[in-house]
C-alpha positions as CSV (number, residue, x, y, z in Angstrom):
1,M,177.4,73.9,88.5
2,T,178.1,77.6,88.1
3,E,177.4,79.8,91.2
4,L,176.5,83.4,90.9
5,N,177.1,85.7,93.8
6,F,175.5,89.1,93.9
7,S,175.3,91.7,96.6
8,L,172.2,93.9,97.0
9,H,171.4,96.5,99.7
10,K,168.3,96.2,101.8
11,G,166.0,98.2,99.4
12,Q,167.1,96.3,96.4
13,M,166.6,93.0,98.2
14,E,163.0,94.0,99.0
15,V,162.3,94.5,95.4
16,F,164.2,91.4,94.2
17,N,162.4,89.1,96.6
18,D,158.9,90.5,96.1
19,P,156.7,87.9,94.4
20,H,154.3,90.2,92.4
21,R,154.1,89.9,88.7
22,F,154.5,93.6,88.0
23,K,156.7,95.8,90.2
24,I,156.8,99.6,90.2
25,V,160.0,101.1,91.7
26,V,160.2,104.9,92.1
27,A,163.8,105.8,93.2
28,G,166.1,108.7,93.5
29,R,169.3,109.1,91.5
30,R,172.1,106.7,92.5
31,W,169.8,104.5,94.6
32,G,171.0,101.5,92.6
33,K,168.4,101.0,89.9
34,T,170.8,99.8,87.2
35,R,172.5,97.2,89.4
36,L,169.1,95.8,90.5
37,S,167.9,95.7,86.9
38,A,171.0,93.9,85.7
39,I,170.9,91.2,88.4
40,S,167.1,90.8,88.0
41,A,167.5,90.3,84.2
42,I,170.2,87.6,84.6
43,I,168.3,85.7,87.3
44,E,165.1,85.7,85.2
45,A,166.9,84.6,82.1
46,L,168.3,81.6,83.9
47,K,164.9,80.2,84.8
48,D,163.4,77.2,82.9
49,T,159.9,77.7,84.2
50,N,158.3,80.6,85.9
51,E,156.1,80.9,89.0
52,A,153.0,80.3,87.0
53,G,154.4,77.0,85.8
54,Y,155.0,78.0,82.1
55,D,157.8,76.6,80.1
56,L,160.1,79.6,79.2
57,K,162.0,78.1,76.4
58,G,162.3,80.6,73.5
59,K,161.1,83.5,75.7
60,N,163.7,86.2,76.1
61,V,164.4,89.1,78.5
62,Y,164.3,92.8,77.4
63,Y,165.8,95.7,79.1
64,I,164.3,98.9,77.7
65,A,165.5,102.5,78.2
66,P,164.2,105.7,76.5
67,T,166.8,105.2,73.7
68,F,169.0,102.4,72.5
69,D,172.2,104.4,73.2
70,Q,171.0,105.1,76.7
71,A,170.2,101.4,77.3
72,K,173.7,100.4,76.2
73,R,175.3,103.0,78.3
74,N,173.3,102.2,81.4
75,I,173.4,98.4,81.7
76,W,175.6,96.8,79.1
77,E,178.8,96.6,81.1
78,Y,176.9,95.5,84.2
79,L,175.3,92.6,82.2
80,K,178.7,91.5,80.9
81,E,180.4,91.7,84.3
82,F,177.7,90.0,86.3
83,G,177.0,87.3,83.7
84,K,180.6,86.6,82.7
85,D,180.5,83.0,84.0
86,I,177.3,82.0,82.1
87,I,177.5,84.1,78.9
88,T,178.1,82.1,75.7
89,G,177.7,84.9,73.2
90,V,177.9,88.7,73.2
91,H,176.5,90.7,70.2
92,E,177.8,94.3,70.7
93,N,176.1,95.9,67.7
94,S,172.6,94.6,68.4
95,G,172.9,94.7,72.2
96,A,172.1,91.0,72.9
97,I,173.7,88.6,75.3
98,T,173.1,84.8,75.1
99,I,173.6,82.7,78.2
100,L,174.0,78.9,78.9
101,N,170.4,78.0,78.4
102,K,170.2,79.8,75.1
103,C,168.0,82.6,76.6
104,K,168.9,86.1,75.3
105,I,169.0,89.3,77.3
106,E,168.5,92.2,74.9
107,V,168.8,95.9,75.4
108,K,166.4,98.1,73.5
109,G,165.3,101.7,73.0
110,A,161.7,102.8,73.4
111,D,162.3,105.3,70.6
112,R,162.5,102.4,68.2
113,P,159.2,100.7,68.8
114,D,159.3,98.5,65.7
115,T,162.2,96.6,67.2
116,L,160.0,95.6,70.2
117,R,157.2,94.0,68.2
118,G,156.4,90.4,67.3
119,V,158.2,88.6,70.1
120,G,157.3,86.6,73.2
121,L,159.0,87.6,76.4
122,R,159.4,86.2,79.9
123,Y,160.6,89.3,81.6
124,V,160.9,93.0,80.7
125,I,162.5,96.0,82.5
126,L,161.4,99.5,81.6
127,D,164.0,101.9,82.9
128,E,163.1,105.6,83.2
129,Y,159.5,104.8,82.2
130,A,158.6,108.4,82.8
131,D,160.6,109.3,79.7
132,M,158.8,106.8,77.4
133,K,155.5,107.1,75.6
134,P,152.9,105.1,77.6
135,Q,151.9,103.3,74.4
136,V,155.2,101.4,74.5
137,W,153.9,99.4,77.5
138,E,150.2,99.4,76.8
139,T,150.2,98.4,73.1
140,I,153.6,96.8,72.4
141,I,155.2,95.2,75.4
142,R,152.2,94.2,77.5
143,P,150.9,91.8,74.8
144,T,154.3,90.1,74.5
145,L,154.1,88.8,78.1
146,T,150.6,87.3,77.7
147,D,151.3,83.7,76.6
148,V,153.6,82.8,79.6
149,K,152.3,85.4,82.1
150,G,155.6,87.2,81.9
151,K,156.7,89.7,84.4
152,A,157.7,93.4,84.3
153,L,159.8,95.8,86.4
154,F,159.1,99.5,86.0
155,I,161.9,101.6,87.5
156,G,162.9,105.2,87.3
157,T,162.8,108.7,88.8
158,P,159.7,110.8,88.7
159,K,159.1,113.5,86.0
160,G,156.1,115.3,87.5
161,K,152.7,113.7,87.5
162,N,152.8,112.1,84.1
163,H,152.0,108.5,83.0
164,F,154.5,107.0,85.4
165,Y,152.7,108.6,88.3
166,E,149.3,107.4,87.0
167,L,150.8,103.8,86.7
168,Y,152.0,104.1,90.3
169,L,148.5,105.2,91.5
170,D,146.9,102.3,89.5
171,A,149.3,99.9,91.1
172,L,148.4,101.0,94.6
173,N,144.8,100.2,93.8
174,N,145.7,96.7,92.4
175,P,147.8,95.1,95.1
176,D,147.1,91.5,93.9
177,T,148.9,92.2,90.6
178,Y,151.2,95.1,91.4
179,S,153.7,95.9,94.1
180,T,155.0,99.5,94.6
181,F,158.2,100.8,96.1
182,Q,159.5,104.3,96.7
183,Y,163.1,105.0,97.8
184,K,165.1,108.1,98.3
185,T,168.7,108.4,97.2
186,T,169.8,108.3,100.8
187,D,168.2,104.8,101.1
188,N,171.3,103.5,99.4
189,P,173.7,102.8,102.3
190,T,176.8,102.6,100.1
191,L,176.4,106.2,98.8
192,P,178.6,108.9,100.4
193,Q,176.2,111.2,102.1
194,D,178.3,114.3,101.4
195,E,177.4,114.0,97.7
196,V,173.7,114.2,98.5
197,E,174.4,117.3,100.6
198,V,176.2,119.0,97.8
199,A,173.2,118.4,95.6
200,R,170.8,119.7,98.3
201,T,172.6,123.0,98.5
202,S,173.1,123.4,94.8
203,L,170.0,122.1,93.0
204,S,166.7,123.9,93.0
205,S,164.3,122.6,95.7
206,D,162.0,121.2,93.0
207,A,164.9,119.4,91.3
208,F,166.2,118.0,94.6
209,R,162.8,116.6,95.6
210,Q,162.3,115.0,92.3
211,E,165.7,113.7,91.6
212,F,166.9,112.7,95.0
213,E,163.7,112.2,97.1
214,A,161.8,110.5,94.3
215,N,158.9,112.9,94.8
216,F,156.1,113.1,92.2
217,E,155.5,116.8,92.9
218,N,154.1,118.5,89.9
219,S,156.0,121.7,89.5
220,G,154.9,124.3,87.0
221,S,153.2,127.3,88.7
222,G,155.3,130.0,90.3
223,V,158.5,128.2,89.5
224,L,160.4,131.4,89.1
225,K,160.0,133.6,92.2
226,E,160.3,137.4,92.3
227,E,162.5,137.3,95.4
228,W,165.2,135.4,93.5
229,I,165.8,138.3,91.1
230,K,169.1,140.1,91.8
231,Y,170.5,143.2,90.1
232,D,174.1,144.5,89.9
233,D,175.4,146.9,87.3
234,K,179.0,146.0,88.1
235,E,180.4,143.6,85.5
236,P,182.4,140.7,86.9
237,K,186.2,141.0,86.4
238,N,186.7,137.4,85.3
239,G,184.8,135.2,82.9
240,Y,183.7,135.0,79.2
241,Y,180.8,136.4,77.2
242,F,178.3,134.2,75.4
243,V,175.5,135.3,73.0
244,T,172.3,133.4,72.1
245,L,169.6,134.3,69.6
246,D,166.0,133.0,69.8
247,P,164.6,134.1,66.4
248,A,161.0,134.9,65.6
249,G,159.1,135.4,62.4
250,F,160.8,138.2,60.4
251,I,158.9,141.4,60.0
252,E,160.2,144.4,58.1
253,Q,160.7,147.6,60.0
254,N,157.9,149.6,58.4
255,A,155.3,146.9,59.5
256,A,156.7,145.9,62.9
257,Q,154.6,148.4,64.8
258,S,151.4,147.5,63.2
259,S,148.7,146.3,65.6
260,K,148.4,143.2,63.3
261,Y,151.7,141.9,64.7
262,K,151.4,143.0,68.4
263,K,150.7,139.5,69.6
264,L,153.5,137.8,67.7
265,D,156.6,136.5,69.3
266,E,159.7,138.7,69.3
267,A,163.3,137.8,68.5
268,A,165.6,137.9,71.5
269,I,169.3,138.2,71.9
270,A,170.8,137.3,75.3
271,I,174.3,138.7,76.1
272,V,175.7,137.1,79.2
273,K,179.1,137.0,80.9
274,V,179.7,133.7,82.7
275,A,182.0,134.4,85.6
276,D,184.7,132.0,86.9
277,D,182.4,130.9,89.8
278,G,179.6,130.0,87.3
279,T,177.5,133.1,87.9
280,W,175.7,134.5,84.9
281,W,175.9,138.3,84.6
282,V,173.2,139.3,82.1
283,K,174.5,142.4,80.4
284,D,171.6,142.8,78.1
285,I,168.7,141.0,76.4
286,Q,167.7,142.8,73.2
287,S,164.3,142.0,71.8
288,G,162.0,143.1,69.0
289,R,160.1,142.3,65.8
290,W,162.9,142.6,63.2
291,G,163.4,141.8,59.6
292,V,165.9,139.0,58.7
293,R,168.7,141.5,57.8
294,E,168.3,143.5,61.0
295,T,168.2,140.3,63.1
296,A,171.5,139.1,61.4
297,L,173.2,142.5,61.9
298,R,172.1,142.7,65.6
299,Y,173.4,139.2,66.3
300,V,176.8,139.7,64.7
301,K,177.2,143.2,66.3
302,A,176.3,141.8,69.8
303,C,179.0,139.1,69.4
304,K,181.5,141.7,68.2
305,D,180.8,144.2,71.0
306,V,181.6,141.7,73.8
307,H,184.1,139.5,72.0
308,A,181.9,136.5,72.6
309,M,183.7,133.3,73.2
310,N,180.8,131.3,71.7
311,S,177.3,132.0,70.4
312,G,174.3,130.1,69.2
313,I,170.9,130.3,67.5
314,E,167.9,128.1,68.0
315,R,167.9,125.3,65.3
316,G,165.2,125.3,62.7
317,A,163.8,127.0,59.6
318,L,164.4,130.5,61.0
319,M,168.0,129.7,61.7
320,N,168.3,128.4,58.1
321,A,166.8,131.6,56.8
322,L,169.2,133.7,58.9
323,M,172.5,132.0,58.1
324,P,173.1,133.4,54.6
325,Y,172.5,137.0,56.0
326,I,174.7,136.3,59.0
327,E,177.5,135.0,56.8
328,D,177.2,138.0,54.6
329,T,177.3,140.3,57.6
330,K,180.4,138.5,58.9
331,R,182.3,139.1,55.6
332,R,181.3,142.7,55.5
333,T,182.2,143.5,59.1
334,G,185.2,141.2,59.4
335,V,183.7,139.6,62.5
336,F,183.4,135.8,62.6
337,P,181.6,134.6,65.7
338,N,181.3,130.8,66.1
339,T,177.6,129.8,65.7
340,V,176.2,126.7,67.4
341,A,172.8,125.3,66.6
342,L,170.8,125.3,69.8
343,T,168.3,122.5,70.4
344,H,165.5,121.5,72.8
345,G,167.3,118.3,73.7
346,G,164.2,116.2,73.4
347,T,162.4,118.1,76.2
348,K,159.4,120.4,76.2
349,K,160.2,124.1,76.0
350,A,158.9,125.0,79.4
351,E,160.9,122.1,81.0
352,R,164.1,123.2,79.3
353,I,163.6,126.8,80.5
354,Q,162.8,125.7,84.0
355,W,165.7,123.4,84.5
356,A,168.2,125.9,83.0
357,L,167.0,128.9,85.1
358,Q,165.2,127.8,88.2
359,G,168.1,126.5,90.3
360,R,170.4,129.3,89.2
361,F,167.9,132.1,90.1
362,E,167.1,130.4,93.4
363,H,170.8,130.1,94.4
364,G,171.7,133.6,93.2
365,K,173.7,132.4,90.2
366,I,172.0,134.8,87.8
367,V,172.4,138.5,88.2
368,L,170.8,141.1,86.0
369,N,172.5,144.3,84.8
370,K,170.2,147.3,85.2
371,G,168.7,148.4,82.0
372,E,165.5,149.3,80.1
373,W,165.1,145.6,79.1
374,N,164.6,144.6,82.8
375,K,160.8,145.4,82.9
376,K,159.9,143.2,79.9
377,F,162.2,140.4,81.2
378,V,160.7,140.5,84.7
379,E,157.1,140.4,83.3
380,Q,157.9,137.3,81.3
381,Y,159.8,135.8,84.2
382,L,156.9,136.1,86.5
383,D,154.3,134.9,83.9
384,F,156.3,131.7,83.2
385,P,155.1,129.1,82.4
386,N,151.8,130.6,81.3
387,P,151.3,129.2,77.8
388,K,149.4,132.4,76.8
389,A,152.2,134.7,77.8
390,H,155.4,135.6,75.9
391,D,158.6,134.0,77.0
392,D,161.1,135.1,74.3
393,L,163.6,136.8,76.7
394,I,163.8,134.0,79.2
395,D,164.0,131.5,76.4
396,A,167.0,133.2,74.9
397,L,168.6,133.4,78.4
398,A,167.9,129.7,79.0
399,Y,169.9,128.8,75.9
400,I,173.1,130.2,77.4
401,E,173.3,126.9,79.3
402,Q,173.9,125.0,76.1
403,I,176.9,127.0,74.9
404,A,178.4,128.0,78.2
405,V,177.9,125.3,80.8
406,S,178.0,122.1,78.7
407,S,181.0,123.3,76.6
408,Y,183.1,125.3,79.0
409,L,182.2,124.9,82.7
410,G,182.4,121.1,82.9
411,E,180.0,118.5,84.2
412,S,178.7,117.6,87.5
413,D,180.4,114.9,89.5
414,I,177.0,113.5,90.5
415,Q,176.6,110.7,88.0
416,D,174.7,107.5,87.6
417,D,172.8,106.2,84.6
418,Y,171.8,109.9,84.6
419,Q,174.4,112.6,83.9
420,P,173.4,116.2,84.4
421,L,175.0,119.0,82.4
422,D,175.8,120.9,85.5
423,L,175.3,120.9,89.2
424,I,173.1,124.0,89.4
425,S,170.4,123.1,86.9
426,G,170.3,119.4,87.7
427,Y,169.1,118.8,84.1
């Protein structure tokens, strides 16, 4: 008979031994969510009958992450390593493992809901449930557990007070069916504490509470504070320039000042020097309601004036409309900046701006050059994230992260199933 030997720390054992049908685990980064998930999946797959007395033959185990790629990246190697003595088949492309009793453990993505339908399950793990649509559980997965009273493990890090938070509150009010657990990163005794302290001094306070203390705090008002703003008209000696363009609807010059267009968004071009220590020195942020030709000319000229190492434009229809004019301007001026298509990365606009800027401003890693543009920028900065206020200038500045940090300044050494783009933003 094959013996499996797994080690779990105290918190993981508390969850593993808990008898409840549905378990809600709220945990900080690097607490050990993935290890617990893999071991739980293997043990549940080995059972012939469950605690309710049902025959589990033909009922499989699902591990679901927000995307299939994320699911494979998170748990696939863990499953193969922990289950190596009982695995009879590994299907790399589909993400399925078959064990001795013919039960399958399958990794799935919540972004492909059609692949989750029409099956009967004995056990399901929903990892980073806060990043999934609640309908995945309510209308797709929950019914698959009905016929054998299958079990579920919800596990992840908070993302404000969203549906994961609501599920957690509901579980607290239903102790007969649900158990709830909440662990900080520091509750993992195997984790070097100095790594947590590095994060504490580098991340924004909101980011640290959420990511490392598993706090459901709902950030969103006053997230950018006036006392964090720093000015310095002295350009850093070392570093490279980057330029980003957040386009708006194109308005020809003779109509731009009409009161008809006063409430429309403006295009904004952020010109930023990223110093060797990671500080952003914001040389200028140009903004206005421009026609397509003027927007293209301003963008290329900004790249030329500072010899930009890299530049980018928000992806979409406006970028598509701009590119022929930009290419024509490049040929006419003999300037050929590299242009990257900037994206939202699957996050809401306000969240992307907050995670790109909040930590940097709080820790003095963004410095503004003095100029006429300061007044408009500060107004938008202090209004954020008011949905009725303009945010064109801070949006353009937030995009600098995509072309400077992720491409040139390297990645954080704080990694788990989660991998931030850089230490400051924690995103």
